[in-house]
N, C-alpha and C positions, 0 to 999 in steps of 0.2 A: 504494500500500500504506500502510495506517495502522498505527500502533503504539498499542495499548491497554494502559494501566497499571492494575493492580488491587491492592486490599488484600484479603487472604483470611484468614479465620478458620477453624480446624478443630480438632476433637477427634481426636487421632491414635491413639486406642485401637484402632480396627479396621483400621489401615493399616500397611503395611510401611515407612512413612516418606513423605517428600515425593516422592522421585524414583521414576519408573517402573522396576519391577524384574520379573524373570521368576518370582519366588517368591511373589507375592501382589499384592494390590491396593494401589496407591499413590494419594496425593492428586492428584498431577500427572496421572495417568492418568484419574481421574474428571473433572477439569476439562477436559482436552483432549477427552474424549468429549462433554462438555456444549457446548464451543465448536463441535464438528462438528454437533451437533444444532441449534444456533442458526444457524450460518452456512453449513453444508454444506462447510466447509473443514477440512482436516487441518492444524491449526496446532501449532507447538511452543511450549509454555508454559515460559518461563524464569523461575525463582524467584531470590530474593535469596540463597538458600542452602538446603542440604539439612537436613531434620530427620529423625532416626532413627525407627524403629518405636516407637510409643507416645508420642512427643513431640508436644506441641500447639503451636498458633500462635494468638496473639491478633491479630497483624498481620504476616503474610507478604506480601511484595510480589512480584508476578510480572507479566510482560508477554507479549503475543502480537501477531502481525501479522495483519491481515485486510483483505480487499477489501470487506467488508460495509459498507453505507451507514448502518447503525443509529447513532443518536446515541450518543456514547461513554458518557454517563452511564446509558444504558439497558441496557448489557451486564450490569451487576450483577444487575438484576431478571430479565433474560432467562435468564441462566446459572443463577440460583438455582432456576428452575422445573425444571431438569434435573439438579439435584444432590441428594444425600442430605442429611438434616437436620444431619449432623455436619460439613458443609462449607458455608461461606457466603462469597459475594463481598460484601464490605461497601461497596466503592467502586470505581468505574471512571471513567477519563478518558482523553482522547487525550494522548499524550506525544510529545515530540520524537523523531524517528526515530533519533537517536543515543543515546537513553536505553537503558540496559541494567540490568535489575533486580539483577543480581549485580555487574557490573563498575563500575557507577556508584555503588554504595552506599559511604558513608563510614564509618558505624558501625552496629552492630546491638546490641540489648540483649536479654538473656535474663533470665528470672526463674525461680527454683526454689523450690517451695513445700513446706514441711515441716509436717505436722500433729503437734502435741505432745499429750501426755496418755496415760493408761493404756490407753485403748481407741481403736481406729481408728474414725473417723467414716465411716459408710456413704456419706454424700453427697459426700465429698471423696476417696473411695478411688481414683478415676481420675485425680485432678489434684494430689494431694499425697502425698508419702512420709510414712507414719506412723512417728514416732520415739517409742517408749514410754519410752526411757531419758532421764534428765535431761541437758540440754545446757547448756553454759556459753556463753551468747550473747556475753559479752565476749571470751572466748578466740577464738571464731569470727570476730567482727568485727575483732579485731586481726589475725588471719590474713588476712582479706579485704583489709585495707588494704595488705598487702604486695604484693598482686597489681597494684595501680595503678602505671602507668608502662610503660616498654618493657622487656620481658624475653624471654628464650628460654624457651618453655614446653614444652620437650621432655619434661620429667618428667610433663606433664599431657596426654599424647597416647597413644592406644592403641598398644600394641606392634605391630610389623609394618607400620606405616604409613610411607610415605616422602613427605617434603615438601622443597621447595627450601630453605625456611627456617621454623624454628619460632618466630621472633621476631614478637611481636604487641604492640600498644600498647593498654593498658586505661585508660579514662578514668574509670570508675566501678566500684566493687566494695565492697558493704557488705551487712550483714544488718540486718533490722529485725523487730520483733514486731508482728504484726497480729492481735489477738485470740488465737485458738488456733493461729495459724500463725506460723512463722518464715519470712521471705522473703529470699532472696538475690538481689540485683540486680547484674548485671555487664554493662558496655557497653564495646565496643572496636572496633577497625578490622578485626578478623577473629578467627576461632576455629579451633583445630585439632579433628580428629575426637575427640569425647568429652571435649574440654577442660573444658567447664563442668561436666559430670557428675563428672569426676575432681577438679576443684577442690572441688565440693560434698562429695564423698566424703571428701576429705582433711580439710576443715573439720569435718564431722560427727564424724569419728574423733577429731579434736583436742578438740572440744567435749564428747564423751562420755568422754574419757580413755582411749580404746582404742588410740590411737597417741600418740607423744610430742608435747608442746606446741610443739616447734620444727620439726615436720615440714614445714610450708609453707616456712619459710626454708631448711631443708636441701635440699628438692627443687628450689627455685629456683636454689640454688647448684650442686648436684651434676648437675642435668639428667637424673637417673636416675629412671625410672618406679618403681623399687622403693622409692624414698624418699617417694613420694606415697601417698595413701590409695586405697581401693577406688573403683570407678566407681559412682556413685549410680544407682539405677534411673531409667528414662526418664520415667515418668509424672508426675513432679513438675516437669518442665521445660517452659517455654513461651517460644517466640519472641515477644517482647513489643513490640519497636519497631525500625524500620529508618529510618535517616536518610540523606538525599541532599543535595547542595548546594542544591537548590531544592524539596525535597519531604521532609516528615517525617510519618510515619504518626501520630504522637502529635497533631500539630496538626490533621491531617485528621479523625481520629476524634473529637477534642474538639468539633468543630463540626458533626458529623453528628448528625441528630435521632435 
């Protein structure tokens, strides 16, 4: 049995998320069907993490096991011929049998895109939240800096969820301006359900003056969901990068033609 590691890109607009579910079509389901069509095997595709309905991925990592003798780097091409245009396998290779896309991951990076200006841009409507109100980028970036480090992020998790621990370590958290977009980048060893979207909603609320300027600090201290801001919509969020001890999607994609 061989283990194949892949990097996957997808537009999450038309899917109920990464994970196969009974209430709609998921990205995982589409790719597993493509694997069956290529190999004749019913394989379980394991991703680095779940993305919700409407969330996109620039570099999702997933693995599957197969008895097929096809060269590992050819799986990307073969699978793409059986996938819709909004899902693409960017890279495939043979991995160590002990590699696991989820449990071997050391850090993941997400980015959230906000389009500013009076009018929503037609061409970015699926991939960026339109914010018509003025936003104070300095206020938002100072709030983002508070996220760096090891914290209990209970205030930034959807209510009703149970986890063994809400403690996560964040190594990067900042906003930057890229033309008409404000982009939030956050990287860490793990994320709670809706954590990034709640962080973004809190910072947007602070930047617009709709919630108090000390909301981030207060929520990190109180651990209460009511002290954080609203959950930002999913369509501005992108799984951007996944890092492993011996594998980094950013390095792989930078050398791909």
